[in-house]
N, C-alpha and C positions, 0 to 999 in steps of 0.2 A: 068789497073794500080790498084795495091792493096796497102793498107797501111801497117804499121808495125804490128807485132804480136799482138794478141788480149790482151796480158798481159798488154798493155799500155792503153787499153780501146778503141783503134781505130780499126774499122772494115773496111775491103776492101770495096771501094765504089761501086763495081760491084756485091756485094753479092746477093742483093735482088732487084727485079724490080717490079714496079706496086703494091706495097704493100698497103694494106688497113689500115685505122686508127686503127682498132681493132688488126690487125696483128702487127702493129708497137707498140701498147700498150703492147702486149704480150711480146715483146722483152724487153720493159721497166720493165715489171713485173718480168722477169727472172733476170734482173739486181737487182731489189729490193730484190729478194731472196738471191742473193750474198751478199748484205749488211747485211741481217739478219744472215747469216752464220758466219759472223765475228763480230757479236755483235753490229752492227750499226742499227739504225732505218731503216726499209726496204723501201727505196725509190730508184727508178731506173729511168733512162732516156735514150733516144736514139735520135740522131740527124739524120734527113732524108733530102735528096736533090733529087728532081725529082723522088721520089719513091724508092730511093736507101739508104741503111744504110751507114751513114758516120762515126758515132762515138757512143759509149755507155759510160755510167757512172753510178755509184751508190754512195749512201751516204757513206762518209768516214771521217768525221771531227775528230772522236775519234782516228782512226787508223793512220791518217796522222797528227794529232795534228794541224789541220787547221780548224778554225771555218767557213771558206768560202767554204769548200769542200762538198757542197751539190751536189746531183746527177746532177742537171742541170749545175752547174758550171764545174764539172768534164768533162761532155760530151761536153760542149761548148769549153773548153780549148783544148780537143783532136781534135775536129772538126776544130778549128781555126789553130791548128798546122798542121794538115793534108792538109788543103786547102791553107795554107799559107797566110791567110788574117784575120784580126780582125773583118771585116765586113762579115756577112753571110746572105745576103738578099734573097738568094734562098732557105734557109734552114727552116725546121720546127722541132720543138722539141716536143717530147712526154714524159710525165713524170707522174708517178703514183700518185703524190700528188700535189695539187694546189701550185704553186710557192709562196715563201715568197717575201717580198719587195726587198731584196738583189738580188735574182735570177731574179725577174721580170725586174728590171732595167738593169741588165747585159744582158738579152736577147734583150731588146729593144735597148740598146747601140750597140749590135752586129747586129742590124737591122734584126732579125729573122722575117720572114713573117707571121708565125703562130705558136702558142703554144697550145698544146692539153694536158689536164690533166685528171686524173681519179677521185680520191676522193677529196672531199672538205677538206679544213683545216680551221676550224672555229676559231682558235686562232691567226693564223698568215697569213692566205691566202691573197694574194695581187691581186687576179684575180676576186674579187667580194665578198668574205666572210667577210673580215674586211675592205678592201678598194679595189678599182679597178684601179691600175696604168695603166693598158693597155687601159683604156677608159678615161685617163686624157687628156683633150683637150689642156692643157697648154704645154704638151710635144711635141717635134718636130718630133717624130716618133711614129706611132701607129702599134702595132703588133696584128693581129687577134687572138682571144682567143676562145677556145672551151673546155668545161668541161664535165665530166660525162661519158667518154668513159671507159667501163669496171669498173665503179665506185665501184660496190659491191665487185668485186674481189680485187681491189686495197685496199679498205677499210678493207677487211677481213685480208689481210696480216698484217696490222698495229694492228688490234684488237688481232690477234693471238700472235704477237710478245710481246705486252705489257701484255697480260694475262700470258704468259710464264714468263716474267720478274717478275711480281707480285708473281707468285707461287714460283719462285726461292728465292725471298726475304723472303717470309713466311717460307720456309724450312730452310733458313739460320738462321732466328730469332729463330725458334724452336730448331735448333741444338745448337745454342749458349746458349740458356736458359737451355737445358738439360745438357750441359757440364759445366755450371757455378759452381764454388766451393761453398759449403755451408759455410756460415759465422759462425765461431766457437763461442761458448758461454762458459762462465765460469762454473765451477762445483758449485753445490749447497751444502752448508754446513749448517747443522741444528745447530742453536744456542739456548742454554737454556735460557729461560726467567727468569730474577731474581724474587724471591718471596718477596723481601723486598723493601722498598722505601728508599730514602736517609735519611728520618727522623727517621727510625727505630733505636732504641737503644739510642736515645737522651732523657735525663730526662727533663721534663718540669721545 
């Protein structure tokens, strides 16, 4: 049994068997590159079940006009659609960047058994960097979490993307400055200085 065409982000569930964590993360990295190609922050994800690829996704909140369209959410939605269930207790998710709070809660709500990420997210990471929702004893479900798989490669994708964005910004600024019109100034006219004072010619 295979899923719909890959244009939807869903991959046939019999595509890959006995896949390793690093191999799964490389699939997520390929998805992250897809995000970068369309101008999105390069984050990619893949959902696995019993060593098989179920679904993939990449960051697309800008192109989809959807603030929730993080890579994890996109892949999760495709997997749930393919498997016909909003609970995915046999699934694992691999993502190139530490999940944020929104994605962490969605993954736990879907009952994922494990989440594996690459690079740390020191500003919004919810798997240990800023907070650890996966280790919150108050919640009624606990998803296993593992970080650091191909972390350097995942991190480099982000560094390269933002370096390129900064360079493009500098080039636009330089171009705008060069094309700016010069502010016109008035002509200078020489004026003769009077040689008399207002009191000249008045008799005491």
